[in-house]
C-alpha positions in Angstrom: -39.8 -34.9 -11.7 -40.1 -31.1 -11.3 -39.5 -31.5 -7.6 -36.3 -33.4 -8.3 -35.0 -30.7 -10.6 -35.9 -28.0 -8.1 -34.0 -29.8 -5.4 -31.0 -30.2 -7.6 -31.0 -26.6 -8.6 -31.3 -25.5 -5.0 -28.2 -27.6 -4.1 -26.2 -26.0 -6.9 -27.3 -22.6 -5.9 -26.4 -23.3 -2.2 -22.9 -24.4 -3.2 -22.4 -21.3 -5.4 -23.7 -18.9 -2.9 -21.5 -20.4 -0.2 -18.5 -20.1 -2.4 -19.3 -16.5 -3.3 -19.8 -15.5 0.3 -16.3 -16.7 1.2 -14.6 -15.2 -1.9 -13.4 -12.0 -0.1 -11.8 -14.0 2.7 -10.2 -16.4 0.2 -8.8 -13.5 -1.7 -7.5 -11.9 1.5 -5.6 -15.0 2.5 -3.6 -14.7 -0.7 -2.9 -11.0 -0.4 0.6 -10.0 0.6 0.7 -6.4 -0.5 -1.6 -3.4 -0.6 -1.8 0.4 -0.4 -3.8 1.5 2.6 -7.4 2.4 2.1 -7.2 4.5 5.3 -5.6 8.0 5.1 -3.9 10.5 7.4 -4.2 14.2 7.3 -0.6 14.5 8.7 2.6 12.6 8.6 2.2 11.6 12.2 1.0 8.0 12.0 2.4 6.8 15.3 5.9 6.0 14.1 6.9 2.6 12.7 4.8 0.7 15.3 1.7 2.8 14.6 2.2 2.3 10.8 2.6 -1.5 11.2 -0.6 -1.6 13.3 -2.5 0.2 10.5 -1.3 -2.4 8.1 -2.2 -5.3 10.4 -5.6 -4.0 11.2 -6.5 -3.4 7.5 -5.3 -6.8 6.6 -7.3 -8.4 9.3 -10.4 -6.7 8.0 -10.1 -8.5 4.7 -9.2 -11.9 6.1 -5.4 -11.6 5.9 -4.7 -11.0 9.5 -2.9 -14.4 10.0 0.2 -12.9 8.4 2.7 -10.5 9.9 2.4 -7.1 8.2 4.9 -4.3 8.0 4.7 -0.8 6.6 7.1 0.1 3.8 8.7 3.0 5.6 12.3 4.0 6.2 13.3 5.8 9.5 16.3 7.4 11.0 15.8 5.6 14.2 14.0 2.3 14.8 12.5 2.4 18.3 13.2 -1.3 18.8 16.9 -1.2 17.9 17.9 2.5 18.1 19.5 2.3 14.6 18.4 3.5 11.2 16.1 1.3 9.2 15.6 1.0 5.4 12.1 0.3 4.1 13.4 -2.6 2.0 14.7 -4.4 5.1 11.3 -4.5 6.7 9.2 -6.4 4.2 10.6 -9.9 3.7 11.9 -11.4 0.5 8.8 -11.8 -1.6 7.0 -12.8 -3.7 4.1 -10.4 -3.1 0.6 -10.4 -4.6 -2.1 -7.8 -4.4 -5.7 -8.3 -3.4 -6.7 -9.2 -7.0 -4.2 -12.1 -7.0 -1.8 -10.3 -9.3 1.9 -10.5 -8.9 3.6 -7.3 -7.7 7.2 -8.6 -7.6 9.0 -11.9 -7.0 12.0 -10.4 -5.1 13.4 -7.2 -3.6 15.4 -6.6 -6.8 12.4 -7.0 -9.0 10.3 -4.8 -6.7 12.7 -1.9 -6.8 13.2 -2.1 -10.6 9.5 -1.7 -11.4 7.3 1.4 -11.9 4.0 2.5 -10.3 0.8 1.1 -11.9 -2.7 2.0 -10.8 -4.0 -1.5 -11.8 -1.4 -3.3 -9.5 -0.8 -0.9 -6.7 -4.3 -1.2 -5.2 -5.7 -1.2 -1.7 -6.5 -4.2 0.5 -9.9 -4.5 -1.2 -8.5 -4.5 -4.7 -9.5 -0.9 -5.4 -7.3 1.5 -7.3 -5.9 4.7 -5.7 -7.0 8.0 -7.1 -4.3 9.3 -9.4 -3.5 10.6 -12.8 -4.8 7.5 -14.6 -7.6 7.9 -17.2 -11.0 8.0 -15.5 -9.7 8.4 -12.0 -12.0 10.2 -9.6 -10.7 13.4 -7.9 -8.7 14.4 -5.9 -5.3 12.9 -6.9 -4.0 10.9 -3.9 -1.3 8.8 -5.5 1.5 10.2 -3.3 2.3 7.3 -0.9 4.6 8.0 2.0 7.9 6.1 2.1 10.8 8.2 3.3 13.0 6.3 0.9 15.3 6.5 -2.1 14.3 4.5 -5.2 16.4 1.5 -4.0 14.3 1.4 -0.7 17.0 2.8 1.5 16.5 5.7 4.0 16.3 9.2 2.6 17.7 11.1 5.6 15.5 14.1 6.6 12.5 13.0 4.6 10.6 10.9 7.1 8.2 13.3 8.9 10.3 12.9 12.0 10.3 9.1 11.7 6.5 9.3 11.1 5.7 11.1 14.4 5.6 14.7 13.2 2.8 17.0 11.9 5.1 20.0 11.7 5.2 22.4 8.8 9.0 22.3 9.0 9.3 18.5 8.3 8.8 16.7 5.0 8.5 13.2 3.7 9.6 11.5 0.5 6.6 9.9 -1.4 6.2 7.6 -4.4 3.5 7.6 -7.1 1.3 4.5 -6.9 0.1 5.0 -10.4 3.5 5.8 -11.9 2.2 9.1 -13.3 3.0 12.8 -12.7 0.9 15.7 -13.9 -0.7 15.1 -17.3 0.3 11.5 -17.1 4.0 12.3 -17.3 6.3 9.4 -16.7 9.6 11.2 -17.1 12.2 11.5 -14.4 11.1 10.2 -11.0 7.3 10.6 -11.8 7.0 6.9 -12.6 8.6 5.8 -9.3 6.3 4.0 -7.0 8.4 4.7 -3.9 10.5 7.8 -4.5 8.9 10.4 -6.8 9.4 13.7 -4.8 9.0 15.3 -1.3 5.6 16.3 0.0 4.9 19.9 0.8 5.2 19.3 4.6 4.0 17.0 7.3 1.2 19.1 8.6 -1.0 18.4 5.6 -0.5 15.4 3.3 -2.9 16.6 0.6 -1.0 19.3 -1.3 0.9 17.9 -4.3 -1.3 14.9 -4.5 -1.3 12.9 -1.2 -3.6 11.6 1.4 -1.2 10.1 4.0 -1.4 6.6 2.6 1.3 3.9 3.1 2.3 0.6 1.5 1.9 -2.6 3.4 3.7 -5.9 2.9 3.3 -9.3 4.5 6.7 -10.7 5.6 5.5 -14.3 5.8 
């Protein structure tokens, strides 16, 4: 009798363990948005192609590499077309879900109407980004590079030379992933996830609260 119970328990444990071991990949396949866990000291991340590759590689590492990923970045000149590009035109139509399975937005309109939130704007592993939220570790890294206006269109002159420059004379527009400014201020543009303010310059992304992170969206 004891042997039968032991065998039954082992079978249950095996099923549970197998399910748990695949949980990260199962979560990853449902992920269609994240903030990059990887960082960049400068604003030179290899242009749009380099940024897209960063997104694709990070997604692959968590089991979501079967989707096509694009960086949420505007640029004055798209290398593939020679024309300007708006970040909102690069990311599909939605809906998008984070690595925790939570809904970010159903559509482009809904996406650009919302505010930053440290519990939703998480990295590809479902981890929050350092910011001004209560209990956040230091340093603040909630400045996410976008080069965009609040509606997701290009902000001319604020793209770190289309993401190829590490110069002290170029800048980039950034958003606040947690929706907070200093002292958890949400007034003005501080709550904007994609267009809060300009960084100090493109030679060093850390001052003013950055780490050279970007947003990534699956377009399919």
